[in-house]
C-alpha positions in Angstrom: 2.1 -77.9 -17.9 -0.8 -76.8 -20.1 1.4 -74.4 -22.0 4.0 -77.1 -22.7 1.2 -79.4 -24.0 0.0 -76.6 -26.3 3.5 -76.2 -27.7 3.8 -79.9 -28.4 0.4 -80.1 -30.1 0.7 -81.1 -33.7 -0.3 -78.3 -36.1 -3.3 -78.9 -38.4 -1.4 -78.9 -41.6 0.9 -81.6 -40.3 -2.1 -83.7 -39.3 -3.6 -83.3 -42.8 -0.3 -84.2 -44.5 0.0 -87.3 -42.3 -3.6 -88.2 -43.3 -2.8 -87.8 -47.0 0.3 -89.9 -46.7 -1.4 -92.7 -44.8 -4.3 -92.7 -47.3 -1.9 -93.2 -50.2 0.1 -95.8 -48.4 -3.0 -97.7 -47.4 -4.2 -97.9 -51.0 -0.8 -98.9 -52.3 -0.6 -101.7 -49.8 -4.0 -102.9 -50.8 -3.1 -102.9 -54.5 0.2 -104.7 -53.8 -1.7 -107.8 -52.4 -3.0 -110.6 -54.7 -6.5 -110.1 -53.1 -6.5 -106.4 -53.9 -5.7 -106.7 -57.6 -8.0 -109.6 -58.1 -11.0 -108.6 -60.2 -14.7 -109.0 -59.4 -17.8 -107.6 -61.0 -20.5 -105.1 -59.9 -23.8 -104.3 -61.5 -24.4 -100.7 -62.6 -27.6 -99.9 -64.5 -28.2 -103.6 -65.3 -24.7 -103.9 -66.8 -21.9 -105.9 -65.1 -18.6 -104.0 -64.9 -15.2 -105.3 -63.8 -13.6 -103.8 -60.7 -10.7 -104.7 -58.4 -11.3 -105.9 -54.9 -9.2 -103.0 -53.6 -11.3 -100.4 -55.4 -14.5 -102.1 -54.3 -13.4 -102.2 -50.7 -12.2 -98.6 -50.6 -15.4 -97.4 -52.4 -17.7 -99.2 -49.9 -15.8 -98.9 -46.6 -13.3 -96.0 -46.8 -14.3 -93.3 -49.3 -17.7 -92.7 -47.7 -15.9 -91.1 -44.7 -14.2 -88.7 -47.1 -17.6 -87.9 -48.7 -19.1 -87.2 -45.3 -16.2 -84.9 -44.5 -16.8 -82.9 -47.8 -20.5 -82.9 -47.2 -20.0 -81.5 -43.7 -17.9 -78.6 -45.1 -20.4 -78.0 -47.9 -23.2 -78.0 -45.2 -21.5 -75.0 -43.6 -20.8 -73.1 -46.8 -24.1 -71.4 -47.3 -24.7 -70.5 -43.6 -21.1 -69.2 -43.5 -21.5 -67.0 -46.5 -24.9 -65.6 -45.3 -23.6 -64.9 -41.8 -20.2 -63.6 -42.5 -21.1 -61.5 -45.6 -24.1 -59.9 -43.9 -21.9 -59.2 -40.9 -19.0 -58.0 -43.0 -21.1 -55.6 -45.2 -23.1 -54.2 -42.2 -19.9 -53.7 -40.2 -18.7 -51.3 -42.9 -21.4 -48.8 -41.7 -20.9 -46.8 -44.8 -22.0 -47.5 -48.4 -18.9 -45.6 -49.8 -16.7 -48.2 -48.0 -18.6 -51.0 -49.6 -18.3 -49.7 -53.1 -14.6 -48.9 -52.6 -13.8 -52.4 -51.4 -16.1 -54.1 -53.9 -14.6 -52.3 -57.0 -11.0 -53.0 -55.8 -11.9 -56.7 -55.1 -13.5 -57.4 -58.5 -10.7 -55.5 -60.5 -8.0 -57.4 -58.6 -9.6 -60.8 -59.1 -10.0 -60.0 -62.9 -6.4 -58.9 -63.2 -5.0 -62.1 -61.5 -7.3 -64.3 -63.7 -6.1 -62.6 -66.9 -2.5 -63.1 -65.8 -3.2 -66.8 -65.1 -4.8 -67.5 -68.5 -1.9 -65.7 -70.3 0.7 -67.7 -68.4 -1.1 -70.9 -69.3 -1.1 -70.0 -73.0 2.6 -69.1 -73.0 3.7 -72.3 -71.3 1.5 -74.7 -73.4 2.8 -73.0 -76.6 6.4 -73.4 -75.5 6.2 -77.0 -74.3 3.5 -78.2 -76.9 2.4 -81.3 -74.8 -0.3 -82.3 -77.2 2.2 -83.3 -79.9 3.7 -86.0 -77.7 0.4 -88.0 -77.7 0.3 -90.9 -80.2 -2.8 -91.7 -82.3 -3.3 -95.0 -80.5 -3.3 -93.4 -77.1 -5.7 -90.8 -78.2 -8.2 -93.4 -79.6 -8.0 -95.4 -76.4 -8.7 -92.4 -74.2 -11.6 -91.3 -76.3 -13.1 -94.8 -76.2 -12.6 -95.1 -72.4 -13.9 -91.7 -71.4 -16.4 -90.8 -74.2 -19.4 -91.3 -71.8 -18.1 -88.8 -69.2 -17.1 -86.4 -72.0 -20.5 -86.7 -73.5 -22.1 -85.8 -70.1 -20.1 -82.6 -69.8 -20.7 -81.7 -73.5 -24.5 -82.1 -72.9 -24.4 -79.8 -69.8 -22.3 -77.2 -71.7 -24.7 -77.3 -74.6 -27.6 -76.2 -72.3 -25.4 -73.3 -71.1 -24.6 -72.2 -74.6 -28.3 -72.0 -75.5 -28.6 -69.2 -72.9 -28.7 -65.5 -74.0 -25.8 -63.1 -73.5 -27.3 -61.6 -70.4 -28.3 -64.9 -68.8 -25.4 -65.0 -66.4 -26.4 -61.5 -65.2 -30.0 -62.5 -64.9 -29.1 -65.6 -62.9 -27.5 -63.4 -60.2 -30.9 -62.4 -58.9 -32.7 -65.3 -57.2 -36.5 -65.4 -57.3 -36.4 -67.4 -54.0 -33.5 -67.1 -51.6 -34.5 -70.2 -49.7 -34.5 -72.2 -53.0 -31.1 -70.7 -53.9 -29.7 -71.5 -50.5 -30.5 -75.2 -51.0 -27.9 -75.6 -53.8 -24.2 -74.8 -53.4 -24.1 -74.2 -57.2 -26.2 -71.1 -56.6 -23.5 -69.5 -54.4 -23.4 -66.3 -56.4 -27.2 -65.8 -55.8 -26.6 -66.3 -52.1 -23.8 -63.7 -52.1 -25.9 -61.2 -54.0 -28.7 -61.6 -51.4 -26.3 -61.3 -48.5 -24.7 -58.1 -49.8 -28.2 -56.7 -50.5 -29.3 -57.6 -47.0 -26.2 -56.1 -45.5 -26.7 -52.8 -47.5 -30.3 -52.7 -46.1 -28.9 -53.0 -42.5 -26.6 -50.0 -43.2 -29.4 -47.9 -44.5 -31.8 -48.3 -41.6 -31.4 -46.6 -38.3 -28.9 -48.0 -35.8 -31.6 -48.8 -33.2 -33.6 -50.9 -35.6 -30.6 -52.7 -37.1 -29.0 -53.5 -33.7 -31.0 -56.7 -32.9 -30.6 -58.0 -36.5 -26.9 -57.4 -36.4 -26.6 -59.0 -33.0 -28.4 -62.1 -34.4 -26.0 -62.5 -37.3 -23.0 -61.8 -35.1 -24.0 -64.7 -32.9 -25.0 -66.8 -35.9 -21.6 -66.2 -37.4 -19.8 -67.3 -34.1 -21.8 -70.5 -34.0 -20.9 -71.4 -37.6 -17.2 -70.7 -36.9 -17.4 -73.0 -33.9 -19.0 -75.7 -36.0 -16.1 -75.3 -38.4 -13.6 -76.0 -35.6 -15.5 -79.2 -34.7 -15.5 -80.4 -38.4 -11.8 -79.7 -38.7 -11.1 -82.1 -35.8 -11.9 -85.0 -38.3 -10.1 -83.4 -41.2 -7.1 -85.9 -41.2 -9.6 -88.8 -41.3 -11.5 -87.2 -44.2 -8.4 -86.5 -46.1 -7.1 -90.1 -45.5 -10.3 -91.5 -47.0 -10.3 -89.1 -50.0 -6.7 -89.9 -50.9 -7.2 -93.6 -50.5 -10.1 -93.4 -53.0 -8.1 -91.3 -55.5 -5.2 -93.8 -55.6 -7.3 -97.0 -56.1 -9.4 -95.3 -58.8 -6.5 -93.8 -60.8 -5.9 -95.0 -64.4 -2.9 -97.1 -65.5 0.6 -95.8 -65.3 0.9 -95.9 -69.1 -1.8 -93.3 -69.4 -0.1 -91.0 -66.9 3.2 -91.3 -69.0 1.3 -90.4 -72.2 -0.1 -87.3 -70.6 3.0 -86.4 -68.6 3.9 -83.3 -70.6 0.4 -81.9 -70.3 0.5 -82.4 -66.6 4.0 -80.7 -66.4 2.7 -77.7 -68.4 -0.2 -77.2 -66.0 1.9 -77.7 -62.9 4.6 -75.3 -64.1 1.9 -72.7 -64.7 0.3 -73.2 -61.3 3.6 -73.0 -59.5 4.3 -69.8 -61.3 1.0 -68.4 -60.1 1.8 -69.2 -56.5 5.2 -67.5 -57.0 3.4 -64.4 -58.4 1.0 -64.3 -55.5 3.8 -64.4 -52.9 5.7 -61.7 -54.8 2.7 -59.4 -55.1 1.9 -59.9 -51.4 5.5 -59.1 -50.5 5.7 -56.0 -52.6 2.3 -54.6 -51.5 2.0 -55.7 -47.9 5.7 -56.3 -47.0 4.8 -59.7 -45.6 7.4 -62.3 -46.4 6.6 -65.4 -48.6 7.3 -67.6 -45.6 4.8 -65.7 -43.5 2.1 -65.9 -46.2 2.6 -69.6 -47.1 2.8 -70.7 -43.5 -0.4 -68.9 -42.7 -2.4 -70.3 -45.6 -0.8 -73.8 -45.8 -3.6 -75.8 -44.0 -6.2 -74.3 -46.4 -4.0 -75.2 -49.3 -3.7 -78.8 -48.2 -7.4 -79.0 -47.6 -8.1 -77.5 -51.0 -5.7 -80.1 -52.5 -7.5 -83.0 -50.9 -11.1 -81.8 -51.5 -10.7 -80.1 -54.9 -13.4 -77.6 -53.7 -12.8 -73.9 -53.0 -16.3 -73.8 -51.4 -15.6 -76.7 -49.1 -12.3 -75.1 -48.1 -13.8 -71.6 -47.6 -14.3 -71.9 -43.8 -10.7 -72.9 -43.2 -9.5 -70.2 -45.6 -11.4 -67.5 -43.7 -10.0 -68.7 -40.4 -6.4 -68.8 -41.6 -6.5 -65.4 -43.3 -8.1 -63.7 -40.3 -6.2 -65.4 -37.4 -2.8 -66.2 -39.1 -2.4 -63.5 -41.9 -3.9 -60.6 -39.9 -6.7 -59.5 -42.3 -9.6 -58.0 -40.4 -12.9 -59.9 -40.5 -14.9 -57.2 -42.3 -12.5 -57.7 -45.2 -12.3 -61.5 -45.2 -16.1 -61.9 -44.8 -16.6 -59.9 -48.0 -13.5 -60.7 -50.2 -13.2 -64.5 -49.6 -16.8 -65.7 -50.2 -16.7 -63.7 -53.5 -13.3 -65.1 -54.3 -14.4 -68.7 -53.7 -17.0 -68.2 -56.4 -15.5 -65.9 -59.0 -11.7 -66.1 -58.5 -10.7 -69.3 -60.2 -7.1 -68.5 -61.4 -6.0 -72.1 -61.3 -9.1 -73.2 -63.2 -8.7 -70.5 -65.9 -5.0 -71.4 -66.3 -5.9 -75.1 -66.7 -8.6 -74.3 -69.2 -6.1 -72.4 -71.4 -3.5 -75.2 -71.3 -6.2 -77.9 -71.8 -7.7 -76.2 -74.8 -4.4 -75.7 -76.6 -3.3 -79.2 -75.6 -6.4 -80.8 -77.1 -6.0 -78.7 -80.3 -2.4 -79.9 -80.6 -3.4 -83.5 -80.0 -5.8 -83.2 -83.0 -3.2 -81.5 -85.1 -4.8 -78.1 -85.0 -2.7 -74.9 -85.1 -4.6 -72.0 -83.5 -3.7 -68.4 -84.6 -3.3 -65.4 -82.3 -6.9 -64.3 -82.6 -8.2 -67.8 -81.6 -5.9 -67.8 -78.6 -7.0 -64.3 -77.6 -10.5 -65.6 -77.7 -9.5 -68.4 -75.3 -8.1 -65.7 -72.9 -11.5 -63.9 -72.9 -13.6 -67.1 -72.7 -11.5 -68.8 -70.1 -11.6 -65.7 -67.9 -15.4 -65.4 -68.0 -15.8 -69.2 -67.7 -13.7 -69.3 -64.6 -15.8 -66.6 -63.0 -19.0 -68.6 -63.7 -17.5 -71.9 -62.6 -18.9 -73.4 -59.4 -16.5 -73.9 -56.5 -16.9 -77.7 -56.5 -14.8 -80.6 -57.8 -14.9 -81.0 -61.6 -16.9 -77.9 -62.4 -14.2 -76.6 -64.6 -14.8 -79.5 -67.0 -18.2 -78.2 -68.0 -16.9 -74.7 -68.5 -13.9 -76.1 -70.6 -16.4 -77.4 -73.2 -17.5 -73.8 -73.8 -13.9 -72.7 -74.2 -13.3 -75.5 -76.7 -16.4 -74.6 -78.7 -15.4 -70.9 -78.8 -12.0 -71.8 -80.3 -13.5 -74.4 -82.8 -11.7 -77.3 -81.0 -13.6 -80.7 -81.1 -15.4 -81.1 -77.8 -14.9 -84.8 -77.9 -11.2 -84.1 -77.2 -12.3 -83.5 -73.6 -12.0 -87.2 -73.2 -8.2 -86.9 -73.6 -7.7 -85.2 -70.2 -10.2 -87.1 -68.0 -7.7 -89.6 -67.0 -5.4 -87.1 -65.3 -7.9 -84.4 -64.5 -8.5 -85.3 -60.8 -4.9 -84.8 -59.5 -4.6 -81.5 -61.6 -8.0 -80.5 -60.2 -6.6 -80.8 -56.7 -3.6 -78.6 -57.7 -5.6 -75.9 -59.4 -8.0 -75.7 -56.5 -4.9 -75.1 -54.2 -4.0 -72.2 -56.5 -7.6 -70.8 -56.4 -7.5 -70.7 -52.6 -4.0 -69.2 -52.5 -5.2 -66.5 -54.9 -8.2 -65.7 -52.7 -5.9 -65.3 -49.6 -3.4 -63.1 -51.5 -6.2 -60.8 -52.8 -7.7 -60.5 -49.3 -4.3 -59.4 -48.0 -3.9 -56.9 -50.8 -7.4 -55.5 -50.3 -6.9 -55.5 -46.5 -3.7 -53.4 -47.0 -5.4 -51.0 -49.4 -8.2 -50.2 -46.9 -6.0 -50.2 -43.8 -7.4 -53.5 -42.5 -4.2 -55.6 -42.4 -2.5 -56.0 -39.1 -0.5 -58.3 -36.9 -2.3 -61.6 -36.3 -0.6 -61.9 -32.9 -2.2 -58.8 -31.7 -5.6 -59.4 -30.1 -6.9 -55.8 -29.8 -6.1 -54.9 -33.4 -7.9 -51.6 -33.5 -5.9 -50.1 -30.6 -2.7 -51.5 -32.0 -3.4 -50.0 -35.4 -4.1 -46.5 -33.9 -0.8 -46.6 -32.0 1.1 -47.7 -35.1 -0.4 -44.8 -37.2 
């Protein structure tokens, strides 16, 4: 009886899809009523702004549940990285294994990012979406979104004032507790966790044993908390999608930016195709096996637009459904969630050329090669949270001599594309973890519980 019940239990990715669909349907129903489209006013900073009843209702009574869901996942992110990375590094038991895996991981991530940027440039130059935007549409967009664009430009200006080695300097925190209080400092937390794990390897087994036992237990607790949080994932996704629909700009604006969106989507789909092909060629795992295994993480990434918030689910899916051993996933995936932003880098390349085309600028080959280099580095430094790519895009635009004010052109449609590129980011992390797992003989059958014994028999 219990086995039959288990078989009939709805899979997580179906629950998430149902939550997304219901969220969209709920908002569309609200917007279809006369009450929903009726306008009211709210006071923001002493200024009265118009807002529809539907948007006000969703903002006050629905979207907070989505925000709580994201906050719960972010709450787990730093403890998860500390626990899993320290455990993963110390489990290697050998510094040579760490360096071997680390070099392969970084090189693979850089290679996929370069491919993503190059694909973005090729597609945007072929389709030329920026030349379909009229002067009137461009002026309206800049007027509507100049405030948000100015905020990103201001943040990027601060980053551009930094010296050439500032990014390297920022890797070392002066206070790990302060670094751990901000998810934007994830790289600092990762550096500390690796450093701590190396220390555990270098001391005697007797002295490291109680510390390792603590982090093993700590890691198990965090994984159980993730299971509890995922119980409410469909509700969180429902709230997030409802908020997105009622806050979306007018249909006319989406039509004006249709070709830009198509360019980004084609590039992102090509990247997923490339991931599945590489996984098949290297690991011999079929595209169906790979996509089925990672689909719940993809859907969560789509709804949250955050690689960091999705990280707990990505780790669970890659370990238990794709067969990568924990010592690989606990090292490769946290790093990937921070530095492997293939979807973001592809979008930055397309967006930069799109804005240049919209302003009537023709960029030569050297300027576009500069975009490749800058977008690659910017994607590595981009925080794994919604909208972080916007700030980094300003640096890409400045490097290519493209007016930063053009950033306002893409604000209207950025949110849905952010959801898609985060999905690609997460898919890339999973693909690389399988590739690294295969290269270090840590990729097995997810159905086999005693993986080590199974691997010995097979080899």
